[in-house]
C-alpha positions in Angstrom: 0.0 0.0 0.0 2.8 2.4 0.9 4.7 1.7 -2.3 1.4 2.3 -4.3 0.9 5.6 -2.6 4.5 6.7 -3.2 4.2 5.7 -6.9 1.0 7.6 -7.3 2.4 10.7 -5.6 5.5 10.5 -7.9 3.2 10.4 -10.9 1.2 13.3 -9.7 4.3 15.4 -9.1 5.7 14.5 -12.5 2.4 15.6 -14.2 2.4 18.9 -12.3 6.0 19.6 -13.4 5.1 19.0 -17.0 2.1 21.3 -16.7 4.4 23.9 -15.0 6.8 23.7 -17.9 3.9 24.4 -20.3 2.7 27.3 -18.2 6.2 28.7 -17.9 6.7 28.5 -21.6 3.7 30.8 -22.0 5.6 33.4 -19.9 8.8 32.8 -21.8 7.6 32.7 -25.4 4.2 34.4 -25.7 4.2 38.2 -25.6 6.7 40.6 -24.0 6.1 41.1 -20.2 8.3 44.1 -20.2 6.3 45.9 -22.9 3.0 44.9 -21.2 4.1 46.3 -17.9 5.9 49.5 -19.0 4.2 50.6 -22.2 5.8 52.2 -25.3 7.2 55.4 -23.6 9.7 53.6 -21.4 13.4 54.0 -22.1 15.8 51.2 -23.0 17.5 51.5 -19.6 14.1 51.2 -17.8 13.2 48.1 -19.9 16.6 46.5 -19.1 16.2 47.2 -15.4 12.7 45.8 -15.3 13.9 42.7 -17.2 16.6 42.2 -14.6 14.1 42.7 -11.8 11.8 40.1 -13.3 14.7 37.7 -13.7 14.3 37.5 -17.5 18.1 37.7 -17.9 18.7 34.5 -16.0 19.2 31.1 -17.8 16.1 29.1 -18.7 16.6 26.4 -16.0 17.0 29.1 -13.3 13.8 30.9 -14.4 11.9 27.6 -14.6 13.0 26.6 -11.1 12.0 30.0 -9.8 8.6 29.7 -11.4 8.0 26.3 -9.9 9.1 27.5 -6.4 6.8 30.6 -6.7 3.9 28.4 -7.9 4.3 26.1 -5.0 3.8 29.2 -2.8 0.8 30.3 -4.8 2.7 33.3 -6.3 2.0 33.8 -10.0 3.1 37.4 -10.3 0.9 40.5 -11.2 -1.9 40.6 -13.7 -0.9 42.6 -16.8 -4.4 43.8 -17.2 -5.5 44.7 -13.6 -2.1 45.3 -12.0 -3.0 43.2 -9.0 -1.5 39.9 -7.6 -2.9 37.0 -9.5 -3.3 35.0 -6.3 -5.7 37.7 -5.0 -7.8 37.6 -8.2 -8.0 33.8 -8.1 -9.0 33.9 -4.4 -11.8 36.3 -5.2 -13.2 34.2 -8.0 -12.6 30.7 -6.4 -15.8 30.6 -4.2 -18.1 31.2 -7.1 -16.6 28.4 -9.2 -16.3 25.9 -6.3 -19.9 26.4 -5.2 -21.1 26.0 -8.8 -19.0 22.9 -9.5 -19.8 21.1 -6.2 -23.6 21.7 -6.5 -23.4 20.5 -10.1 -21.5 17.4 -9.2 -23.9 16.6 -6.3 -26.9 17.1 -8.6 -25.3 14.9 -11.3 -24.3 12.2 -8.9 -27.5 11.9 -6.9 -29.9 12.2 -9.8 -27.7 10.2 -12.1 -27.4 7.2 -9.8 -31.1 7.3 -9.0 -32.2 7.3 -12.6 -29.5 4.7 -13.6 -30.9 2.3 -10.9 -34.5 2.9 -12.0 -33.8 2.4 -15.7 -31.9 -0.8 -15.0 -34.5 -2.3 -12.7 -37.5 -1.3 -15.0 -35.5 -1.5 -18.2 -38.5 -2.3 -20.4 -40.9 0.3 -18.8 -42.2 3.2 -20.7 -40.8 5.8 -18.3 -37.3 4.2 -18.6 -37.4 4.5 -22.3 -38.5 8.2 -21.9 -35.7 8.9 -19.5 -33.1 7.3 -21.8 -34.5 9.4 -24.8 -34.2 12.6 -22.8 -30.7 11.7 -21.7 -29.6 11.7 -25.3 -30.2 15.5 -25.2 -27.6 15.8 -22.4 -25.1 13.8 -24.5 -25.7 15.3 -27.9 -26.5 19.0 -27.2 -23.7 21.5 -26.5 -23.6 22.9 -23.0 -24.1 26.5 -24.1 -27.3 25.5 -26.1 -28.8 23.9 -23.0 -28.0 27.0 -21.0 -29.5 29.3 -23.6 -32.6 27.1 -23.7 -33.0 27.4 -19.9 -32.6 31.1 -20.0 -35.3 31.4 -22.6 -37.7 29.2 -20.6 -37.1 30.3 -17.0 -35.9 33.8 -17.4 -37.6 35.2 -20.5 -40.9 33.3 -20.7 -41.7 32.4 -17.1 -39.5 35.1 -15.4 -38.9 32.8 -12.4 -35.1 33.0 -12.3 -32.4 35.6 -13.1 -30.6 35.1 -16.4 -27.1 36.2 -15.3 -24.9 37.0 -12.3 -24.5 35.5 -8.9 -27.1 37.4 -7.0 -26.5 38.7 -3.4 -23.6 37.0 -1.6 -22.6 36.9 2.1 -19.1 37.2 3.3 -17.8 34.5 5.7 -14.2 35.5 6.3 -12.6 35.6 2.9 -15.2 33.3 1.4 -18.2 34.8 -0.3 -21.3 32.5 -0.7 -24.6 32.8 -2.4 -26.0 29.8 -0.6 -27.4 32.0 2.2 -29.4 34.4 0.2 -32.6 33.9 -1.8 -31.3 35.7 -4.9 -28.0 33.7 -4.7 -29.9 30.4 -4.6 -32.1 31.5 -7.5 -29.0 32.5 -9.5 -27.5 29.0 -8.9 -30.3 27.0 -10.3 -29.8 27.3 -14.1 -26.0 27.2 -14.0 -26.1 24.1 -11.9 -28.6 22.4 -14.2 -26.6 23.4 -17.3 -23.2 22.3 -15.9 -24.5 19.1 -14.3 -26.8 17.8 -17.0 -24.0 16.3 -19.2 -22.4 14.6 -16.2 -25.8 13.3 -15.1 -26.4 11.5 -18.3 -23.0 9.9 -18.3 -23.4 8.6 -14.7 -26.9 7.4 -15.4 -25.9 5.4 -18.4 -22.9 4.0 -16.6 -24.9 2.9 -13.6 -27.6 1.3 -15.8 -25.1 -0.7 -17.9 -23.1 -1.8 -14.9 -26.2 -2.9 -13.0 -27.6 -4.8 -16.0 -24.3 -6.6 -16.3 -24.3 -7.4 -12.6 -27.8 -8.7 -12.6 -26.8 -11.3 -15.2 -24.0 -12.7 -13.0 -24.2 -16.2 -11.4 -24.1 -15.0 -7.8 -27.2 -12.9 -8.4 -28.9 -15.9 -10.0 -28.0 -18.0 -6.9 -29.3 -15.3 -4.6 -32.6 -15.4 -6.4 -32.6 -19.2 -6.2 -32.1 -19.0 -2.4 -35.2 -16.7 -2.2 -33.4 -13.4 -1.4 -35.8 -10.5 -1.9 -35.4 -8.5 -5.1 -34.8 -5.2 -3.2 -31.9 -6.8 -1.4 -30.5 -8.1 -4.7 -30.8 -4.7 -6.3 -29.4 -2.5 -3.6 -27.1 -4.8 -1.6 -25.6 -6.9 -4.3 -26.0 -5.2 -7.7 -25.7 -1.5 -6.8 -22.8 -2.1 -4.3 -20.7 -3.8 -7.0 -21.7 -1.1 -9.5 -20.3 1.7 -7.4 -16.6 0.9 -7.9 -16.4 1.9 -11.6 -19.0 4.6 -11.0 -16.9 6.2 -8.2 -13.9 6.3 -10.6 -15.7 8.0 -13.4 -17.6 10.4 -11.0 -14.3 11.4 -9.4 -12.7 12.3 -12.7 -15.9 14.0 -13.8 -15.8 16.2 -10.7 -12.4 17.4 -11.8 -13.8 18.1 -15.3 -16.7 20.0 -13.8 -14.5 22.4 -11.9 -12.0 22.8 -14.7 -14.3 23.2 -17.6 -17.0 25.4 -16.1 -15.8 28.1 -18.6 -18.7 27.7 -21.0 -21.4 27.8 -18.3 -19.8 30.8 -16.6 -19.6 32.6 -19.9 -23.3 31.9 -20.8 -24.6 33.1 -17.3 -21.9 35.7 -16.7 -21.0 33.8 -13.6 -18.1 35.6 -11.8 -15.9 32.6 -11.4 -12.5 31.4 -12.5 -13.7 30.4 -15.9 -14.9 34.0 -16.7 -11.6 35.3 -15.3 -9.7 33.0 -17.7 -11.8 34.1 -20.7 -11.0 37.8 -19.9 -7.3 36.9 -19.5 -7.3 35.3 -23.0 -8.9 38.4 -24.5 -6.2 40.7 -23.1 -3.3 38.2 -23.3 -2.9 38.3 -19.5 -0.3 35.6 -19.4 0.1 35.4 -15.5 -3.6 34.8 -15.1 -3.7 32.2 -17.9 -0.7 30.4 -16.4 -2.2 30.4 -13.0 -5.5 29.0 -14.3 -3.7 26.3 -16.2 -1.8 25.3 -13.0 -5.1 25.3 -11.1 -6.9 23.1 -13.6 -3.9 20.6 -13.6 -3.9 20.6 -9.8 -7.6 19.8 -9.6 -7.3 16.9 -12.1 -4.2 15.5 -10.4 -5.7 15.6 -6.9 -9.0 14.1 -7.9 -7.3 11.4 -10.0 -5.0 10.6 -7.1 -7.9 10.4 -4.6 -9.9 8.2 -6.9 -6.9 6.0 -7.7 -6.3 5.4 -4.0 -10.0 4.8 -3.2 -10.3 2.4 -6.1 -7.2 0.6 -4.9 -8.6 0.3 -1.4 -12.0 -1.0 -2.5 -10.9 -3.5 -5.1 -8.6 -6.2 -3.7 -7.7 -7.4 -7.2 -5.6 -4.3 -7.7 -3.5 -4.7 -4.5 -0.9 -6.7 -6.4 -0.8 -4.3 -9.4 0.7 -0.8 -10.0 -1.1 2.5 -10.2 -1.2 2.5 -14.0 -3.4 -0.6 -14.0 -6.0 0.9 -11.8 -7.9 2.5 -14.7 
């Protein structure tokens, strides 16, 4: 177990170093930070002095080592566009993205598992076929189109929900939350549905297929032959064995929800990290872009590491294999 954890941590660190190299290359080869910070009226001496202050005269390995060291301390420099520390900008936007992503993941997980179990148990029922047909919408339609459709229905036609923004928020220390206000909760509904719908359909179909396969196994047939009640077979035997692959996919999807909330945040003008990244791309704000890239990689690495270890702990067949064979 210890060797497995060490190998997984080594892989995670290696991935983060590769991503850090990509992010650092953005600093090194895209745009001119001296021109972005000083403008066109600066003298040559001022430019050279700023380049020395920023460490741009140092060799490439030294600059990369300094970048990794600063990133480990959450220091990504100053935003070219706003002139503020990137860490402060990220901290301001982080609560909005985290709340949106977590609620979307919970919505997708709870509803997806429930619908997957129902469509597996009553696989020939009319409602099951209707649910599977509707789920095709979540798989085939782009996320932004689902968001626009929800805005048209609930904001324009019915006027039940706000079409953009985060509503009123409450400060709890440095964390701002919209979960404690009515307008904040209303503002969350459509972004959560939009972001979680695609993940919901994937989880539902995975649960359904895994349960159907489990229901055909010999030990389920033996359980029926012994007179075990159907409900016990469904929830104690079939669903329990289904949750191992579902947990793996759901964990990776959670990383994807946090990382790729950009489209949903853009559609609903949600003041999160995704909207900050879009603005950074428009103004070629390299420090913000690099920090966001590192954040996304960190989320994926951590979620994958946690899922990998949980998968290893739950499935005894993997305890004699390496991390790479866990997926």
